[in-house]
N, C-alpha and C positions, 0 to 999 in steps of 0.2 A: 504492498499499501502507500509506503516512503516512495518508492519509485514514479507514483502516481505524481505527488507533489511533497517533493523532499524538504522545500524552501517551508511549506505549508505546516506540515509538523516539527520542522525545526524551531518554527517559530510559536507554535501550538506549546512546546515543552517549553520554551524559554518564559513564554507569561503566566503556564500552571503549574509549574515545577514548583514551586513554594508547596502551593496547596495540596498539590499531590503528594509528597512526600509529609506533610504533618499531617494528612490524611490517611497514610500508609498504603497507598494504593502500591501495587509492586510495579517495578517498571514495565516487566515482561507485556502488562496491557495498552501501556500507555498509548500504543500507535493504532492499535485497536479502536480504542476508546476515541482518542482523535476522530479516526474513520466517522464512529459510530456518532458522535458529536456533529460532525460537521456535514455530515448527509442526515443527522434524525432521522438514526436506525433505533428502532424499538423491535428489537427479535425474541424479547423473553418468551414471549407466547412460545415458541419454537421449540423451547426447553422446560417450562413451569408451567403447570394449573392450580386452579383454586378449586379445594374444595368446603363445601361446611358439612359442618360434624357438630353430632349433638355430645354434651356433655354426659359422660356414663353415669354418675353419681354427683348428688351435692357433697360440694365439700363441708369436713366437717370442722368446726369451730374449735380453735386452739387459742390457748392461755397469749394473754396479750404481751408482748416484748420486744425487743430488737428482732429477734431470729423468728418470727412469726412476721413481722413488717417484710423485712428484705425478702422472706419467702414469697409474699403475696404480691411483692412487685412481679417476683421471675414467673408468677403464674400465666398470666395472659398480656399479649400484646398491649393492649388496649384497657386498662384494668376498668370493669361496670360496663363494658359490650355485651349485650345482650345474646347476640351471634356469634357464633364461634367458626372460624376459618382455618384453617393449612392451607400454604403455600407446598407444593410437592413437586418431586424433577418429575418428568412426564415424558422426556426424549429417550427413546427405547435403548440410546446407547450412554446412558446418564452422562456426566459432568466431569470430566476432567480439568483439575486445579491448574496444571503447567500449561494447559493449551492457552495460546496468546488471546484468541478470540473470549474465552471464558469471562466477561465482563458486562454488563449490562445496564441501561440507561431506565431508570423508572423518572416518571415524568410527576408534577406536581400539579394536584387539582387546583389548589389554593395557594396562592403568596400574598401577604398580607402585614401589616402591622397592627398591634391591637387595636391601635384608636380607629383604624379604618374599618373595622372588621363589620359592625354594624352596616355601616353607610353602602360596603361594597356587596352585602347579602341582598339588600333593597334594591340596588341599582345595577348592579351587575347580572346581563340576561343569563337564565339558564342555572347560574352559580346556587342560588339556594337549593334548585330541584335537587342539582346534581349529589351537591355535600348532603341532603335528607337520604337520600338512596343511598350512596356510600354508608351513611353512620345507621342507616334501618329506621329512620325516623320519616313517619305518616306524611307526605302530604298532599295536599287537594286543591287542586283548582291551577290556573296560571297566575293568578295575582299572589306575590308576596304573605304570607300569612304570618302574623305575631307571633302566635304559638310556635311556629315551625321556627321563625328567627331567635326566638329566644332558647328554645332545646337546640339547634347549632350553634350559638355560642356559649350552652353549658357543655355541650356532647363535644366540641371542636377538642376539646384539652386529652379528650382520648387518641386522639391522632395526631398531634401536632408536633411536629419537627421543628430544628430552629438552627439558624445562621445568624452570624455575627458580621458585620465588613470592618477589617483594621484600619479602615483608612477615613478620614473626612473630618465631619463638626461632630460633637457629642450627639447631636439630633439624631445625625448620620448613621452613628453608631449603634442605636438604639436595636434590638437584636428584629429579626426578620422572622417570622414564624411562618410554615408551608404546612400542607397537607400533600403527601404521596396521592397516585391515584390510588384506583380500585386495585390495582395488583400489589403496589408496596405496602398500601394499609392492610393489606390481610397476611403481611408476614408478621410473624410469633417472635416475640422475643423469647429468648431461653438462656441460662447461667454456661452452657457448651453450645455455642451458636456454631452454624454450618458455614455462614454467609459473614461478609462485612459489609455494611454500607457507610457510605461518607456524602454530604452536599457537596457538589461542584457546583462554581458559578462558571461557566462557560462566555468568557470576555467577548468574543468575536459577533456571539449572536444576542449577549445581554441576558440569557436564560441560564436557570437554575435547574440542576435536575439532583436528583440521587444516583449514586454509582453503587453497583450490586456486585459482587465478585467472592468467588467459594473461598473458604479455608483449608477445605480438602477435597478428596474426589467423595464424588457421590453418586450410586446409584440409582435407577428408574425406580423410583416411589417413596425415596427418601425425603424428610420434609427440610423446606428452607426455613431457618431462626437467623435471629441476629441478637446482637449484646442484649444484654438486660441493663437494668441500671443500678451501678454498682457503688456500694456505699463502703468510703474508706475514712476512718478515723485516724487521726493526725496526733502529735502533741502540741495541741492550740497554741498555746503562746509562746513557745521555742519556734514552732516552725512561723508564727507571723513574725519573729524579730529576725531569723533567717532569711523570708522572704523579705523583707523592708532595709535589707543590707543594713540594718541600724548596727552601730556598733559604739557598746554602752561608754560612757565616761570613767575614768580610774574618778577615786575620791580626791576633793578640793576643800579648801576652806572656803566659807564666806569671806567675799573680798569688805573693807572696812575702805569706805570713801569718805572725805574731807568734805564736808558739810557744804563749802563754796564751791564746789568742782563743778568745772561746765563738760558735760556729759558730749563726746563727739558719736553723734547717730547716723550710720549707713541702712540704706532702706531702697527699697524698691517700687514702694507701692506708692503712689502717688497723691492718696489721702490724705498718707502721713507729711510727704512734701510740703502739700498746699495748706495743711491744719494745724501742723504742729510750731504754735510760737512761744511756748515756755520759754523765758531767759536762761532756762539752766541746761539746754539743750543747743546745738548746733550739728548743721549738716556737713558730712564730710562723701566726699566721692570716694575716697580709698577705704577699701572695705577691711583692709589689713593695718588700717591705723584708726579703727573704729572701736569704739567704748561699748556700743550696744548695736547689735544686726538684728534687726527688725525686719526679716526677709517673708514672703508670699510663699517660696519654695522652702521644702523641709531639708533641713542639718539630716545628712547619713551617719557623719562619722566624727561622734561625738570624743570618742578618744582621743584625736588627735587635738580636737578644739581643747579640750581638756589639759594636755599636758603641756601643749605649745602657747595660750591663752585663756587659762583659766580663769584671769578676770573681767574676760569680757560675756556681759549680760546677752542673753536671747530670749527672742520672743517665742519660744517653743520649748518644751520638753521630751526627754528620752521617751519613749513608749507613748507618747500620748494618743498615738491612735488607738488604743482602747478604751478613747471614749469617743473617738471622733469617728469609727467605722462601726456601723452597725451591730455588727454578727459579736464583734468585742464588746461594746458597749452592752449588749444581752448578758453576755459572760460573766462580767464583773458586778454588774447589779445584783447577779444570785446571789454574792455573798451578802446581800440584805433581803429577811424576808421569810427564809426556809424554803422551801420544794417550792411554791407556786412564785416564788422572787417577790420583789417591792411591790407596794400599792400604787406606787406613783410610773411604773413601767407598765406598758402592755404585754401581754404574755408572747413571747419572743421565741422563735426557733431559729439555728442555722438549718437551711436546707441542705447541705453539702454532709454535716456531719450529725447531724440531728433529727432525720427525715423519718425514721420509725418510732422516735418518739413523738414527735408531732402528729404522726399520721394516729396514733394510740389515743392521745389526747384529742382530736379530732373526731375521732370514732365515741371516744367517751363523750363529749357533748352531745355529738346528735344524738345517741340512747337518751340522752337523760332530756333531751328537748331544748336545750340551752341553744342562745345567737349563736352560729358558728360562720358569722360573717369575717374575712382576714384580709388582710392588704400585705403582698406581695413586695418587696424592696431591693434596690439593689444593695450591694454592701456600700458602695463606694460612689454613687450619683447623686446629687444634689438636683433642687428645682422639680421634683415630681417625676423626672425619668426616668421611665423603663418600669413606670408604677402599677400594680394594678388590684382593684377590690373584686376579692370574688368570696362565694359561699360552695364552690364546686372544687372536692377534695382532689378531680383529676388535673381541675386547672394549675392547682399548688404545684401536684408532682411532676407534671411537665415545665413548667415556668423555671425550676430549679436548671433547667437542661441549657437556659439560654444563655447565664451570668450569674455567678454568686448573688446569692440571695438569702434574705431571712425573711420569715412570714410571721407577722405579730398580730396580734386579735385587733381586729379594727372598731374603733370606738362605737359601741353601737348606740350610745344613747349618750352624746355629748350636754354638753352646755352648752345652748345656744343665745345668740343675739339677735336682736329684731331691728331689723332694715326696714326705716318705714316704708321704704320704697320695694321692697323684696318680702319681709316677713320673718321669719326664723332659719338663721341661717349660722353654719360653722363659723367658728373663728380659731386661730390660734396665737400665740402669744411669745416673742422673741424676747431675752432678757439677754445682756450682757454680763457675762461672767468673767471677773479676772481673777487669775489664779498668779498668787505671791511667791508663793511654796509650800512643798510638800510635806516636809518635817522641818518645824510645826506646818499643819494645814492652815493656812492662812488665804482667805475667799473675800472678793468682794462681789456685790453685783451693784452694776450704774444703775442709776436711779431712776433714770427713765426706759421706759419699754414699748415695744411695736407691737403692731397689730396687724392682724392678715385676715379677709374674709371670703367667703366664699359668694358667689354670685347669684344663686337659685337657692330655693327654699330646701332644706333636707330633707331628706327620708330615706329609707333601704331601699332603695330603687333605685333603677336606670344605674346600676352600678359603673358604667362606663363613661358616666356623664362628669366630665371632667369641673364642670365651674360649679355643681354640686356637691360634689364629695371632697375637693381639696381648695387649698386657700392660697397659695402661690400663683398667682395672676401677674405676677411682672412680665415675665416668660411664654404666655400664652397668646396666641395670635388673636388678635381682635379682642381678649376680653377686659373688662372694665377694670381698674385697680381702684378698689375701696381702701381709702384712708381714713382713720379718726386719729388723733392726736392723745397720747397716752390722760392727759388730763382731760380729756372732754369725754373719752371710754368713760371713765371711772364713777360721776356720776352720772352718767345713763345706765352702765350696768344694775346699780344700784336701784335705779328705779325700777329698772324691770326686775331686780332677786332683792327687794328689801329685807328679805331674812337673812340675806349674806352681805355681808358688809366684805369690800375691796381688802381691809387691811388684817381681816380674818383669813380671807387667801390667799394674801400674799404669806402669811406666815408658814402658811402651810407649803406651797410652793418653794418657800427659800429655805423649808427644812428636806424637802424632798433632793435640793441641789447639795446640800451638806451630806447626806446620806449617799450622794452618788460620787461622790469627791472622796468621802473617807471611804467609800469599797474601793474605788479607783487607785487609790494609793494604801490600802492597809495592805500591802505584799510586796515582797522587792521586786527590781526589773529582772524578766520580762512579764513578770505576773501582776504589774502592776506600774503606775506612773513611776519613773525615774527618779529618786531624787537628789537632782542636782542642784545645787547652790545657786548658781549662775542664770536657772532658767526661771523664765516669766512667762504669762500666755495669757492671749484673750480669745475668748470663746463664745460664741452665741448659741445657747439653749433653747431649742424649741419646744413648745407645749401645749398641751390643752388640757380643759378640765371636762370632765365626765362625771355623771351623776351615778352614786353610789349609795350604799345603807351601812350603816354601823351595825353591831353584834347586837345593839339595843332597841334597832330600827329606827335610828335617827338618818333622813336623808341630807348626803352632803358631796360637796364638791371636791374630786378627786383630782388634784393635779395629773397628769399624764405626760411624762418627759419623751418628746417623739426622737428627737435628736442635738446631738452635740457638733456643732462646727467651728473647724480652725480658720484662723485670717477671715472671720467674714466681713463681709461688705457693709462698710459702714458709712455709705454714700449720707442715707438719712439722717445719721445722726449728726455727723460734720455740717448736714443743711440746717437743720433747725437746732441745734447745740453747738457752737461755734468752739466749745472750751472741751469738748469730748476729748480729743485726742491729748490735749494739754493732763486731763485730768487723770485720762490712762496711764500716760507716763511718769506723772508725779506719785501717783498710787503705786507701780508697778518697780520703776526704777528710783526715785528719793525717797521710798517709803514713806511719804508725806502725804496722806488721806486728806487729814483733814481741811476743810474749805472746798473739797472736789465734791461732786456730785458720785459720792458711790458709797454703799453702805456695807460695814464687813460683819458678814454671818457665820465668817469661823476664823 
């Protein structure tokens, strides 16, 4: 085949070698694969057939636990599917793994991003009908039926696969989901697969396919199966340190400075360059000459810095990602509150290491008839990107395949705020937290807080409606950003909830912050934030309030910490409070909080 167009094959390899190598496609298949991609050859029907099979007997119930959940994932290709299919080798000569032509293309019935799913089902001709047939959903008539749309949106997670672009903007890197065609969707998972599959984006045609190839020789009648979901547990905190390539500092003594010393500040943050006007600080263009490094990027080699320049103060702590990355935040928070964790954090699971535990917890909720809405979030994306709300276990199980994710209990009973133009909407609160030291723990809160509001009345429906369920409107195209200043908000809040003073709510919020930072610093690095005397930090802590009930039946507003952000955008703080960075620097680096708009809470 390369004789037909050797330049074409060479160009194919040059373009696709990284993807082919990463996916593990053996080089012996590459030339045949190129030929099939270029000519759109779908010849799987010459080698395989689909059989519908009946379950021999109902599965026996097993005790809950990790082993049960792992086995449950291995039993079916699409957990929850009522119809059971098998793909088998039907070619009378079987299939030889060494043959260069033993690689096959699987087309995709649907490719989409989650936020576009509903619109495509309603608008793309024939899509809803095809997917309904593929999933075994009854479909009546030619006009899209709301019930069928909702059922496809629920069941699609039994079939979904995913890939993610490695280039482009943050929005372009959001996972792309796809459902294989009727043939590919019938291939079952197995603990000992006979075939491998991998998505491949064919650049010349700008089309994504799934590639299928055998892992061994197969005879006629043998089943085509592919890999099951693997659950790998690792030494969590040490693995995080290794992955981040952080080198911990050596022990140093706290530097004592003259009371009148002028500090040279090196920073790459324009907000600081424009707004820091305190007379004890001056800017330096030379990083090596600075007394304070206040940078947007993370420092990795604390050891070298501690050995060579221990007197230089920093705007970050070693191992602070235990606070700022969502799966780590959940792990350290469990040091408070026993097995269920603290009251101030929604119950959260790491979908990479805690999938069996989550499934068990989800099923317990289901059996007890308790609310089972959950929110899936990437570990390290902000602004609500690739974040989805669902009550479907299948959805959550498949979401873990796209990118590292946590799943948190969705707040089904949030404290709402009445907007005159809309009604009762969700809102969240952002506080700026200043960490002066770890040992002893010295923690300040900036006295001004910020508010964000949803743009549609809240209800537990239309879970894909961004403006109903999310509050971050700064980056949502076409969305209106509602702003209320904190000193306007407090009287409005107390008017709407006269039995709850904001001062009392604030006490509970600050208590939650203190417990969080105590937990985060309770153990030595890498199991906790490192006690490095030259470190300081500014974090934005986002939270909501939810309705809860005490043991004696009293209804309370319970703070719920959502996330902690490193080096937050302080544009609004500087705009409305010009002394913001003067207060921050005076508190953190001069240890002079008096007269600043801050409150010491620990």
